[in-house]
C-alpha positions in Angstrom: 34.1 -26.6 22.0 36.3 -28.2 24.5 35.0 -31.5 23.4 35.5 -30.6 19.8 39.0 -29.3 20.1 39.6 -32.5 22.1 38.3 -34.6 19.3 40.0 -33.0 16.7 43.5 -33.4 18.5 43.0 -37.1 19.1 41.1 -38.2 15.6 41.8 -35.4 13.3 45.2 -34.3 14.5 45.1 -31.7 11.9 46.4 -34.0 9.1 44.6 -33.7 5.6 45.1 -37.7 5.3 43.0 -37.9 8.4 40.0 -35.8 7.3 37.4 -39.0 6.9 37.4 -39.2 11.0 35.9 -35.8 10.8 32.2 -36.3 9.7 30.0 -33.5 8.9 27.9 -34.3 12.3 30.6 -33.4 14.2 31.2 -30.0 12.8 27.3 -29.5 12.9 27.9 -29.6 16.8 29.5 -26.3 16.9 26.1 -25.1 15.3 24.0 -26.4 18.0 24.3 -23.2 20.5 24.1 -21.0 17.9 21.1 -22.3 16.7 19.3 -22.5 19.8 20.0 -19.0 20.8 18.3 -18.0 17.3 15.6 -20.4 16.7 14.8 -21.8 20.1 14.7 -25.4 21.4 16.2 -27.8 19.6 13.3 -29.6 18.4 12.7 -26.4 16.4 15.8 -26.9 14.0 14.2 -29.8 12.0 15.3 -30.0 8.4 12.5 -32.2 7.3 11.7 -29.5 4.0 15.4 -30.2 2.7 15.5 -33.8 3.3 12.3 -34.1 1.4 13.7 -31.8 -1.1 16.9 -34.1 -1.4 14.8 -37.1 -1.6 13.0 -35.5 -4.5 16.3 -35.3 -6.0 17.5 -38.7 -5.9 15.2 -40.4 -8.4 16.9 -37.9 -11.2 20.3 -39.5 -11.0 20.6 -41.6 -13.8 24.3 -41.8 -14.5 26.9 -42.8 -12.0 29.6 -41.3 -13.8 27.9 -37.9 -13.9 25.2 -37.6 -11.1 25.8 -33.7 -10.5 24.9 -33.3 -14.4 21.8 -35.3 -13.5 20.9 -32.9 -10.4 21.4 -29.5 -12.3 19.1 -30.6 -15.1 16.5 -31.6 -12.3 17.0 -28.4 -10.6 16.8 -26.5 -14.2 13.8 -28.3 -15.2 11.8 -27.8 -12.1 12.5 -24.3 -12.2 11.4 -24.1 -16.2 8.3 -25.4 -15.0 7.4 -22.9 -12.6 8.6 -20.3 -14.4 5.8 -21.3 -17.1 3.1 -22.2 -14.9 3.4 -18.4 -12.9 3.9 -16.7 -16.4 0.6 -18.4 -18.3 -1.1 -18.7 -14.8 -1.8 -22.4 -15.7 -2.2 -23.8 -12.0 -4.9 -26.1 -12.9 -2.7 -27.9 -15.3 -0.4 -28.9 -12.4 -0.5 -32.3 -10.5 -2.6 -32.1 -7.8 -1.6 -32.7 -4.6 -3.2 -35.3 -2.5 -6.2 -34.0 -0.5 -5.5 -35.0 3.4 -9.3 -34.8 4.0 -9.9 -37.6 1.3 -9.4 -41.2 3.0 -6.8 -43.6 1.4 -7.6 -47.0 0.4 -6.4 -48.4 3.7 -8.6 -45.8 5.9 -12.2 -45.3 6.8 -13.7 -41.9 7.2 -16.2 -40.9 9.9 -17.7 -37.3 9.7 -19.9 -36.9 12.8 -20.6 -38.8 15.6 -23.9 -39.0 18.5 -21.5 -37.5 20.9 -20.0 -35.0 18.9 -21.4 -32.3 16.8 -18.5 -32.8 14.1 -15.3 -34.2 13.5 -13.3 -35.6 10.6 -11.4 -38.8 11.5 -9.9 -41.8 9.7 -9.5 -44.8 11.3 -6.6 -47.5 10.1 -6.0 -50.7 10.7 -9.1 -52.9 11.9 -7.5 -55.4 14.5 -11.1 -57.1 14.9 -14.2 -56.5 13.3 -16.5 -58.8 15.8 -14.7 -57.8 19.0 -16.5 -58.4 22.2 -15.5 -56.0 24.9 -15.4 -57.5 28.1 -17.9 -56.6 31.2 -15.3 -53.8 32.7 -15.0 -52.3 29.6 -18.9 -52.5 28.9 -19.9 -51.0 32.2 -17.7 -48.3 31.4 -18.9 -47.1 28.2 -22.4 -47.2 29.9 -21.3 -45.1 32.2 -19.7 -42.8 29.6 -23.1 -42.9 27.9 -25.1 -42.2 30.9 -22.6 -38.8 31.1 -23.6 -37.9 27.9 -27.1 -38.7 27.4 -28.5 -39.4 30.5 -30.2 -42.6 31.6 -28.7 -45.1 34.1 -26.0 -47.4 33.5 -28.3 -50.5 33.7 -30.2 -49.1 30.7 -27.2 -48.4 28.6 -26.0 -52.1 29.2 -29.4 -53.0 27.4 -28.4 -50.8 24.8 -25.1 -51.1 23.7 -24.1 -53.7 21.3 -22.5 -56.3 22.2 -20.2 -56.3 19.1 -18.0 -53.3 18.5 -15.4 -53.0 15.9 -11.6 -52.7 17.0 -9.3 -50.4 15.5 -5.7 -49.7 16.1 -4.8 -46.5 14.5 -6.5 -43.1 14.1 -5.6 -39.9 11.6 -7.2 -36.8 12.8 -8.5 -34.8 9.6 -7.6 -31.3 8.8 -3.7 -32.1 9.3 -4.1 -33.4 12.4 -1.8 -36.1 14.0 -1.6 -39.8 13.2 -2.0 -41.5 16.5 -1.3 -45.2 17.1 -3.1 -47.4 20.0 -0.5 -49.5 22.1 -1.9 -52.5 20.3 -0.1 -51.1 17.2 3.2 -50.3 18.6 6.3 -52.0 18.2 7.4 -54.2 21.3 10.9 -54.3 20.2 13.6 -51.4 20.9 13.1 -50.1 17.6 9.7 -48.9 18.7 11.0 -46.4 21.2 8.9 -43.5 19.2 5.7 -43.9 20.8 2.9 -42.4 19.1 0.0 -43.6 21.5 0.7 -40.9 24.5 -1.9 -38.1 23.9 -3.2 -35.0 25.1 -7.3 -34.9 25.5 -9.6 -32.6 27.1 -12.7 -33.0 28.9 -15.5 -30.8 30.8 -15.4 -31.7 34.5 -17.5 -30.6 37.2 -15.8 -28.6 39.6 -18.5 -29.0 42.2 -18.6 -32.8 41.8 -17.7 -33.4 45.7 -20.8 -31.4 46.5 -23.8 -33.4 45.3 -26.5 -30.4 46.2 -24.3 -27.7 44.3 -25.0 -26.4 40.8 -23.1 -28.1 37.8 -20.3 -25.9 36.8 -18.0 -27.5 34.0 -14.7 -26.6 33.3 -12.1 -27.5 30.7 -9.4 -29.9 31.8 -6.6 -31.3 30.2 -5.1 -34.7 30.5 -2.6 -37.0 29.4 -2.8 -40.7 28.9 -1.8 -44.0 26.9 -4.5 -44.5 23.9 -4.8 -48.7 24.0 -7.3 -48.6 21.2 -10.3 -47.6 19.6 -13.8 -49.1 19.5 -16.6 -48.0 17.2 -19.9 -48.3 18.4 -23.0 -47.9 16.7 -26.0 -46.8 19.0 -29.3 -48.3 17.8 -32.7 -46.2 18.1 -33.5 -45.5 21.7 -35.6 -42.9 23.6 -32.4 -42.0 25.7 -30.3 -40.4 23.0 -33.4 -39.8 21.1 -31.6 -41.0 17.7 -34.5 -42.3 15.1 -31.7 -44.3 13.4 -28.2 -46.0 14.0 -25.8 -43.5 15.1 -21.8 -44.3 15.4 -19.8 -43.3 18.4 -15.8 -43.6 18.4 -14.5 -44.4 21.7 -11.2 -44.2 23.0 -9.9 -46.5 25.1 -7.4 -44.6 27.6 -4.8 -45.7 30.4 -4.7 -42.1 32.3 -0.9 -40.6 33.2 -1.0 -39.3 36.8 -0.1 -35.7 36.2 -2.2 -34.1 38.7 -4.5 -32.1 36.0 -1.3 -29.8 35.2 -1.1 -28.2 31.7 2.3 -29.2 30.0 1.8 -26.3 27.4 2.1 -23.8 30.2 4.4 -25.3 32.8 6.8 -28.4 33.3 4.7 -31.3 33.8 6.1 -34.9 34.8 4.3 -38.3 35.6 6.3 -41.3 37.4 3.9 -44.2 36.6 0.8 -45.4 34.5 -2.4 -45.2 36.5 -4.1 -48.5 36.7 -7.6 -46.7 35.7 -8.8 -47.2 32.3 -11.0 -44.2 30.8 -13.4 -44.0 28.3 -13.7 -40.9 26.3 -14.9 -39.7 22.8 -12.3 -39.7 20.1 -12.9 -36.1 19.8 -11.8 -35.4 23.0 -8.2 -36.6 21.7 -6.5 -33.3 20.5 -2.4 -34.4 19.8 -0.1 -36.6 20.3 2.5 -35.9 23.1 6.2 -36.5 23.7 7.8 -37.9 26.7 11.5 -37.5 27.9 12.8 -39.6 30.7 14.8 -37.9 33.3 16.8 -40.1 36.1 17.9 -44.1 35.6 17.5 -45.3 39.1 14.0 -43.7 40.3 12.9 -42.3 36.7 10.4 -39.8 35.4 8.8 -39.0 32.4 8.6 -35.1 31.4 5.6 -34.5 28.9 6.4 -32.5 25.9 3.4 -30.9 24.6 3.3 -28.4 21.6 -0.3 -27.8 21.2 0.0 -24.6 22.6 0.7 -21.4 21.2 3.2 -20.6 22.9 5.1 -23.6 22.4 5.7 -22.8 18.6 8.9 -20.4 17.5 8.2 -16.9 16.5 10.8 -14.8 14.2 11.3 -11.3 14.6 12.5 -8.8 12.4 16.2 -8.1 14.2 17.1 -6.0 11.5 15.0 -2.8 12.7 17.1 0.2 13.5 16.4 2.0 16.9 15.0 4.9 14.9 12.1 2.4 13.8 11.6 1.0 16.8 11.0 4.2 18.9 8.2 5.0 15.8 6.7 1.8 16.3 6.6 2.6 20.3 5.3 6.0 19.3 
């Protein structure tokens, strides 16, 4: 509030002629504390629905002299259309929305995998259709297959194809996130919004340090940086027991050193990316995460993971009277 009053006294000077010095964004600063108190963190006060509606109104402006008449007619015709649809129950005649589970012309749909029971992925932007992974990546893929199906690393190196299709983006079906590999990110300062940091989950053996102990797999959350995606086609083989070629989608990740902390439950930071490259099935990747840099001389990165149920705003009815609350408690 003090900064707002200071700004008004310097630039506005309480004069009508100086109103252009007070844009709406400055006035909006007054509403930030109120919105945080009522709606939660600032990220929950988004206005994409309103912006989308305003974007739908712009094409209706056909007159530069009378733009508000055009906007009014647009609103009127839209209300008329929905009134007719609701009154006569003719929703089947309405224009259909794009099915999010139908691939577009630049996407390739995958419904299942040899490793995962079922998933729905749309791969975008094939970087290289005849990509040959280097020997380090091939050994890591063989190790991943050994963990999934058994066998030995040497046997899998003989089974794995030499050429694997190379992808840069993946869109998780059923309304999931659009994830971009690091090779699809912009290198300039305009690419600060990085959609390649992900939350992925693996079943790890809690008794891995005891070779003689029985395996005890627990779900563990990890965070990493998606480099790219490989489409691996497994030929028929006795280890995975597939009688026809099966497709496995693999994510190549650089892991973040978060000490296996769950950012949906507690504050989680990482300082640098680990040098370790991990190969995971693409179905293990759940969602995109955000990062916030803290500090300048020795910066850390805080992880913003909103995949947990508690990370969403819940609106409650504050209009309940005291008597009603007592009856609910009873």
